[in-house]
C-alpha positions in Angstrom: 0.0 0.0 0.0 1.2 3.5 -0.7 1.5 6.2 1.9 -1.5 7.9 0.4 -3.7 4.9 1.1 -2.8 4.7 4.8 -2.0 8.2 6.1 -4.2 11.3 5.8 -2.6 14.0 3.6 -2.0 17.6 4.6 -3.4 20.2 2.2 0.1 20.9 0.8 0.9 17.3 0.1 -2.5 16.8 -1.6 -1.9 19.9 -3.8 1.6 18.8 -4.7 0.4 15.3 -5.7 -2.4 16.8 -7.8 0.1 19.1 -9.5 2.6 16.3 -10.3 -0.3 14.2 -11.7 -1.3 17.2 -13.8 2.2 17.7 -15.1 2.5 14.0 -16.0 -0.8 14.2 -17.9 0.2 17.5 -19.6 3.5 16.0 -20.7 1.8 12.9 -22.2 -1.1 14.9 -23.8 0.7 16.2 -26.9 1.7 12.6 -27.9 -1.8 11.2 -27.3 -3.5 14.1 -29.0 -1.3 13.8 -32.1 -2.1 10.1 -32.3 -5.8 10.7 -32.0 -6.2 14.1 -33.6 -7.7 14.4 -37.0 -6.0 16.6 -39.6 -6.6 20.3 -39.2 -9.6 21.5 -41.2 -8.9 23.8 -44.1 -11.2 26.7 -45.2 -10.9 27.8 -48.7 -11.4 31.6 -49.2 -12.1 32.5 -52.8 -12.3 36.2 -53.7 -12.6 38.3 -56.8 -10.8 41.1 -55.1 -7.2 41.7 -53.9 -5.9 41.1 -50.4 -5.6 44.9 -49.9 -9.2 45.5 -50.9 -10.3 42.8 -48.5 -8.2 43.4 -45.5 -11.1 44.5 -43.3 -13.3 41.7 -44.5 -10.5 39.1 -43.7 -9.9 40.6 -40.3 -13.6 40.4 -39.5 -13.8 36.8 -40.9 -10.9 35.8 -38.6 -12.4 37.5 -35.6 -15.8 35.8 -36.2 -14.1 32.4 -36.6 -12.3 33.0 -33.3 -15.1 34.6 -31.2 -18.1 32.7 -32.6 -16.6 29.3 -33.2 -13.4 29.1 -31.3 -11.2 28.7 -34.4 -7.8 30.3 -34.6 -5.9 30.2 -37.8 -2.8 28.2 -37.5 -3.9 26.5 -34.2 -7.0 24.6 -35.0 -7.9 25.7 -38.6 -6.0 26.6 -41.7 -7.2 29.1 -44.4 -6.2 28.9 -48.0 -6.7 32.2 -49.7 -7.2 32.7 -53.5 -7.3 36.2 -54.9 -8.5 36.8 -58.5 -7.6 40.6 -58.2 -10.4 41.6 -60.6 -9.5 38.9 -63.1 -12.7 37.0 -63.1 -11.4 34.4 -65.7 -9.0 33.1 -63.0 -11.8 32.2 -60.6 -12.7 28.7 -62.1 -9.1 27.5 -61.8 -8.8 28.9 -58.3 -12.0 27.2 -57.2 -10.9 23.9 -58.8 -7.6 24.2 -56.9 -9.4 24.6 -53.6 -11.5 21.6 -54.4 -8.4 19.5 -55.2 -7.0 20.5 -51.8 -10.1 19.0 -50.2 -11.0 22.1 -48.2 -13.8 21.6 -45.7 -15.8 24.7 -46.9 -15.3 27.5 -49.5 -16.0 31.1 -48.6 -16.9 32.9 -51.8 -16.4 36.7 -51.4 -16.5 39.6 -53.7 -19.8 39.2 -55.6 -21.6 36.4 -57.4 -18.8 35.3 -59.7 -16.6 33.6 -57.0 -19.7 31.8 -55.7 -20.7 30.6 -59.1 -17.1 29.4 -59.8 -17.0 27.5 -56.5 -20.5 26.0 -57.2 -19.3 24.8 -60.6 -16.2 23.2 -59.2 -17.6 21.6 -56.0 -20.6 19.4 -55.9 -20.3 18.3 -52.2 -18.1 20.9 -50.5 -20.3 23.5 -48.6 -20.0 27.0 -50.2 -20.9 30.2 -48.3 -21.3 33.3 -50.4 -21.2 36.8 -49.1 -23.7 39.4 -50.2 -25.5 38.5 -53.4 -28.5 40.6 -54.5 -30.0 37.9 -56.7 -28.9 34.4 -55.5 -31.9 32.7 -57.2 -31.7 34.8 -60.4 -28.0 34.1 -60.9 -28.3 30.4 -60.1 -26.6 30.1 -56.7 -29.7 28.6 -55.0 -32.9 27.1 -56.2 -35.1 29.3 -54.0 -34.7 31.5 -50.9 -37.0 29.3 -48.8 -35.5 26.0 -50.0 -32.0 26.7 -51.4 -31.1 23.1 -51.9 -27.6 21.9 -52.7 -24.5 22.8 -50.7 -24.6 26.6 -51.3 -25.7 29.1 -48.6 -25.0 32.7 -47.8 -26.1 36.2 -47.2 -28.3 38.1 -49.6 -28.5 41.9 -49.4 -31.7 42.3 -51.5 -30.7 45.9 -51.9 -32.0 46.2 -55.4 -35.2 44.4 -54.8 -36.1 46.4 -51.7 -35.6 49.9 -53.1 -39.2 50.2 -54.2 -40.4 48.9 -50.8 -38.2 51.5 -49.0 -39.6 54.3 -51.0 -43.2 53.1 -50.3 -42.5 53.0 -46.6 -41.0 56.5 -46.7 -44.1 57.8 -48.4 -46.2 56.2 -45.6 -44.0 57.8 -42.9 -43.9 61.2 -44.6 -47.1 61.5 -46.7 -46.8 65.2 -47.2 -43.3 65.1 -48.7 -43.2 66.8 -52.1 -39.7 65.9 -53.0 -37.6 62.8 -52.0 -33.9 62.6 -52.8 -31.6 59.7 -52.7 -27.8 59.8 -52.4 -26.0 57.0 -54.2 -22.5 55.9 -55.0 -22.4 55.7 -58.8 -19.4 53.4 -58.8 -21.1 50.8 -56.6 
């Protein structure tokens, strides 16, 4: 029998024994974890833009992965970036490259074209598009209520909602004689 089975421990001895047990476990953990751990998941990030244009988007993406899902790039997830830099004809090859690397998901940013390229290249890999005005019209999803397939994302509906916004404004301010709208002509 060990000393611990026979004699009562003082608080310090108990803490020391727990600490040593913890150290032994911590020393063995990396070896056991490597033996049982699956490969690190890889996220494919396909964009029609350049890294400079997308710096704030990528920063927010990384922050969301970390804060919302507990993923930290380089620790428990890898991200493969592909930048078309406005050369849309490059998107299909870039999407095919991400598919060949067997990414877990493809994030398609920078308009409909990256999402369409990813959808054409990947039949089973989930695709998340960012900000499409007409996801049904361009063929990303079958319908808004039942998108089907492996494509999902965020739709802005900005174009489709302009008439509704104007109608609501007329209801709120029925006596308005003139309504002006400020727009960015390059967007």
